[in-house]
N, C-alpha and C positions, 0 to 999 in steps of 0.2 A: 724701391724700384726693382730690386732683384725678384721680389715676389710677383710683381706685375709682369715681368718678362717670363717667369715660370708659368703664370696663368695664361699668357699669350701663346705659349707653346702648346697649351691644351686647346685643341680645336673646338672643344665645347665651352670655352671661356665665355663668361657673361658679358652683357653690354657694359656693365660697370667696370669690369676688369679691362675690357678693350679700350674704353674711352679714358680710363685712368692712365693706361700706358700712353695713349695718344697725347693726353694733357701733359704727361711727363716730358714730352719733347719740347715743351715751352722753356725748359731749362737751357736749351741751345739758343734761345733768344730769336731775334729777327735777323735773318740773313737774306740779302737780296741776291737774286740770280735765278736763272731758268733751268739750269742743267739737271738738278736733282728731280724737279718735277717732270722734266722731259724723260729722264731715265726711268722713273717709276712708270710713266705711261707707256714707254717703249716695252716694258716687261709684260704689258697686257695687250700688245699689238696696236698701240697708238689709237685708242678708242676716240680720241678727240679730233682725229682727221675726218674731213668731209662731213662735218656736222654744222648745223645752223646755229650761230651764236649772236647774241647782242652783248657787247662788252661795255661796261659803264664805269668810268672813273670820275673823280671830282672830290672837292673838299667836303661839301654837304649836298644832300639831295639825291645821292646815288640810289639809296633804297627806295625812296619815294617814287622816283622815276621808274625804277624796276618794278615796283608793285603796281603802278598804273599800267605799264606795258603788259605785265602778267595778266592783270584783270581783263584788259581789252582783248588780248589774244585768246584768253580762255573763252570769252563771250563769242569770239569768232569761230570757236569750235576746234581750236588747236590744243595739242598736248604740250604743256609749257613747264619747263624746269626753271627753277629760280634758286641761285646760290648767293647767299649773303652772309655777312659777318659784322660784328660778333652776334651771338645769340643773346636773347634776353634771359631765358630761364633754362631751356633744354638745348643741349648740343644738336639735337635732331632738327631744330628750327633752321639750321643753316642750309638744309637740303630739302626742297619741297617740289613736288610735281603736281600740277593742278591743285595747288594749295594744300595738298596732303603731305605731311612730314614723313621723311624716311622712318621706317619702324626701327625700334631699338635692335631687333634681331638682324635686320638688313644692315644697319650701321656696324654692328659688331662683326658680322660676317665679312664685310668689305675691309674693315680695319685689319682683321686677321689675315686676309689674303695679301694685303699690301705689306703687312709685317713680314710675311714670308719672303718678299723680294727686297726688303730693306737692308741696307748695309748697317750693321750694328757698330762698325768702326766710324762711319761717316753718315749718321742717320739724317733724314730730312728734318726740317723744322715742322712745327705743328701746322702752320698754314700751307706749306708745300704738300704735306700729306693730305690734308683735308681737301685741297684743290684737286689733287689726283683722284681722290675718293669721289669727289663730285662728278668729274668728267667721266669716270668709269660707270658710276651709277646712272647718270643720265643716258649714256650710250646704251646700257643694258635695258633700260626702260623704254628705249626707242621714242624719246620725246621729239616733237616736231621742231621746237626751237628752245634754246636755253638762254636765259638771262644771267649773265655772270658779272657779279660786282667785284671790282678791284678791292684787294685788302688794304694796301697802302701804296701810294705813288702810282706806278703804272709800268714804267720802263722795265724794271727788274722784278716786278710783282709776279708771283707764281702763276697768276691767271693769264699772263701775257703769252702763254704758249698757244693760245687758241687763235684761229683765223676767223674773225667775225664777219657777219654780213654788214654790220654797221658798228662804228665806234661812237661812244657818247662821252663827253666830258661836261659835267653839269656846270661847275664853276670852279674858281680857284681862290683859296683863302689861306691864311696862315694856320697851319696845324702840322704836327709831326715834324717840326723844324729840325729836330735833332737828327732825323733820318733823311729828310728831303731837301734841306737847305733853308737858309735864313730869310730869303726874299721871295716875293711872289713869283718872280721870273724863274728862280731856282726850282721852286715847287712846280711851276707850269711845265718846265722842261721834263721833269720826271713824269708828270701825268700825261704829257704829250707823247711819251714813249709808247702809248697804246696805238698811236696813229700808224696804220699799216699801208703798204703799197697798194694804191688804187682802191682802197676801202674808204667809203664815205665817213666823214666825221661830222657829227651833230653836236653843237655846244651852245651854252648860254653865257659864256664868258663875255665880259663887257669892258674890262680894263684894256685901254688901247695897246699897251706893250704886249699883253698876253694875246690879244687878237692878232697883232702883227706876227708874233712868234708862231702861233698856230697856222696862220696863213702861209708862212714860210715853210713850216714843216710839211704841210699838206702839198704845197707846190713841189717840193723836192721829191715827194713820194707819189705824186700824181693822184693824190687822194682828194676827191671833191669835198669842199668845205662849206658847211651849212650852219648858219648862226641865227639863233633867236634874237630878234632885234633888227635883223636885216632881211633875211629870207622868210622869216615868219614873225608875226607880231601877235600880241595878246592884250586883252584888257580885262580888268576886274570891273564888271558892270555894276551899276547901283543896286541891281537886284541880288547881287552876290554871285551871279552866274559868270561863266567864263566866255569871253569873246575871243575866238581864234581866227587868224587871217594868215593862212599858210601859202605854200607854193601853188596848190590847187584847191585845197579845202577851205571853206568858210563856215564858221559856226558862231551863233550869237546867243546860244541857250544851253551851254554845257554846265552840268552840275558836277561839282567836285566832291568826292567822298572823303577826302583828307582835309582836315581843318588847317587854317593858317594862310596868311596872305602870301607867303613864300611858295605855296603849292601851285599858284597860278603860273608862275614861270616854269616850275617843274613839269606841270601838265603840258605847257607849250613845247618843252623839249621832247616829251614823249610823243606828242602829236606830230612834230616835225620828223622825228625818227620813223614813225609809221608811214609817213608820206614817202620817205626814202625806201623803206622796206617794200612798199607796194611795187616799186620798180624792179624789185628782186624776187617777186613772186608771192609775197605775203600780203594778201588783200583783206581788208577789214571793212565791213559794211558800216554805214553811219550809225545804224542801230546798235551794233556791237560796240562801237566806239563810245557812244553816249552811255550805254549801260555799264560798260567796263570802267569808264572814268568815274562814274558815280559809286562804284563798289569795290575799291581796292582793299586789300588786307595788309595793313602795315601797323601793328600795335606798337605802343610806346612812343608815338610821335604825335604830340598834341592830342593825346587820347584821354577822353573823359571817362573816368571809371566809377564815379559816384556823384551824387547830387545832394544838396541840402546838408552840408555845404558841397559845392562842386569841387571835385579833386581831379586835377589834370596831371598826366605823366608826359614828360618829354625828355628825350635823351640828348639834348643840346650839350655838346662837350668841347666847343671851341668858341672864340669870341664872335665870329660871324654867325654861327648857328644861334648863339644866345641873343645876339642883336635881333635876329629875325623872330625868335621866340618872344622877346620882350615886346616887339612891335605888334605881333599878333595878339598877345595877351591884352595889351592896351586897346586894341581896335575891335577884336572879335568877341570879347567876353564882357558881360555886365556883372559887376561885383562891387561890394563896398570896400573890403580890405583884401589885400593879397598876403597870404601866409606862405612864405617860401621855405621849402625843405630842400637843402642842397648838399650834394656829395659829389666830389670831383676827384679825378685821378691826379696823383702828385706830379706826374710828368707833363701836365697841361699848363696853359697860360692862365693860371688861377686868378691873378689880379684883373686881367682884362675880361675874363669870363664873368667874374662877380660884378665888375663895373657896369656891365650891360643890364643886369637884372636886379641887383640888391636895391638900387634907388627906388624901384617901383613898389617894394614890399613895405608893409606895415610892421611885420615881424619876420625875423629870419631864424630858422633852426638849422644849425650846421651839424652835419652827420657824416656817415660813411657807410658804404656797403661792405659786406664781409669779403673783401678782395684785397690781395696783397699790395696792389698798386694804388689803393685809395689814400688820399691825403688825410692827415690828422685833422679832425673837425676843429680843434682848438686853433690850429694854424689857419684854417679858413677864416675863422672869426677874427683872428688877429689881422689878417690881410685886409678884411672888410671894415676895420674900425674907421677908416677915413670917410666912409659913406654915412656914418652917424645914424645907423638904424638899430633899433632894439633887436638884440640877438641873444642866442643861447646855444649851448652844445648839448646834444642828446644822442646817445648811442646805446644800443644798436638802432638800426634804421626803423625797426618796428616801434620802438619807444618814441622816436622822433615823429613818426606818423601819428601816433596816438596823442602826443603832445600838441600837434597841429590841430587835430580834431577838437581837443579841449579848448584851444584858443579861438577857434573859428566859429562865427555865427552862421546862421542859415544862408545869409546873403554874401558871405565871404567866399573867396576862392583859395584853395590850397594847391600850390604848384610844387611838384616833386621833380627835380631836374639836376643837371650837372654831369650826368654820365649814363650810358646805357646799362652799366652795371648797377647803378642806383635804381634805375627804372625797373630793371629785371627783378631785383630783390623786392621792390615795392609791389610788383605784380604778384609775386608768389605770396606775399603777406596778405594782400587785399583780396586775392582770388585763388586760394590754395587748391580748390577743386579743379579748376581749369588750367592752372599754372603751378603744379606741384614742384617744389624745389628739388633739384637734382643733388644728391649727396655724393659728389665726386670730387 
């Protein structure tokens, strides 16, 4: 760490040195609060003030909704920033404008600038600094609208310093209980913290207690409340197209570019948000909407990366996401056997994640990505013994993938899942030209 700080003091420090210092902040863990992010931004003249933001929270689906909105707004001719986390392969994936990632030189330069105003006695966390970095970068690039994905929770998440045009909460499920609370209501209260005074909320929550909670929070803050299932409805048509029936818009022929049955609801959330944004000066033509919805960029989510046999990557990392993935695998793909390659973080609800997907598999290969939070593959296999499926441990992940290929016939399906860290490492192995691994 001493050498990293020394390198950071050199204004000509490289991308690797700058990002290494930034990743070193992870040792301070996760600390909720807005003050450090606010102070960092204040040092740069509050670049986040008077900007147009879309703020997205939720247990699952945040990135998918963001990617759909990004694609549609791009097709409408707007300059769009998109901040998301975590990244799959490269740190630069977290910051993109019109689908172009921040360059390594740009990232290093902004990190060094923020380092200069950072208190070394009370440094920010990794996520606090990356959030400040995002808002400064998007401001300097003069984007028309920025889509900002919450890191965790909402109320005290670093991203909650922004004043959005619309707030979105996709859904509420059990995840990050250690930080957000043990019950759905506890988690909903944290995510509901992004609801702002007089700012519209769009959501797809359907649990009656959560709906009641959000209605109450919105009423207290004078925030209009819009819900998929009430103010807008959708259908998955027999043709596979999306039917959307919103406040003013009606469509019966929308093509989704993201695979999976759960994406129909996510699309409805995005479309309802667009109807709200129209009232705030962001107008999108039907053509731009149709073209954008058919062409989002969101890798690592039900992504088909190979055929004969088919290889699917999906970053499902909690029970609700894995349940949706299992449903889509069973409904949307035609295969003889499912070969499952799974690696999960040790702080996740491992039993209930495995319970959703292992019973569908003919063979399970337990593995782990090269990441300090990853669970021991042998532990994963021990937990899954009750499902009585043939399984084995293979590590590293590259060996697990090759083992799956050896086992699979041309009509079988290989599913690599359990964590975005697992998916990211798999992408680097399967496509090293386009997704070279970062050695940081």
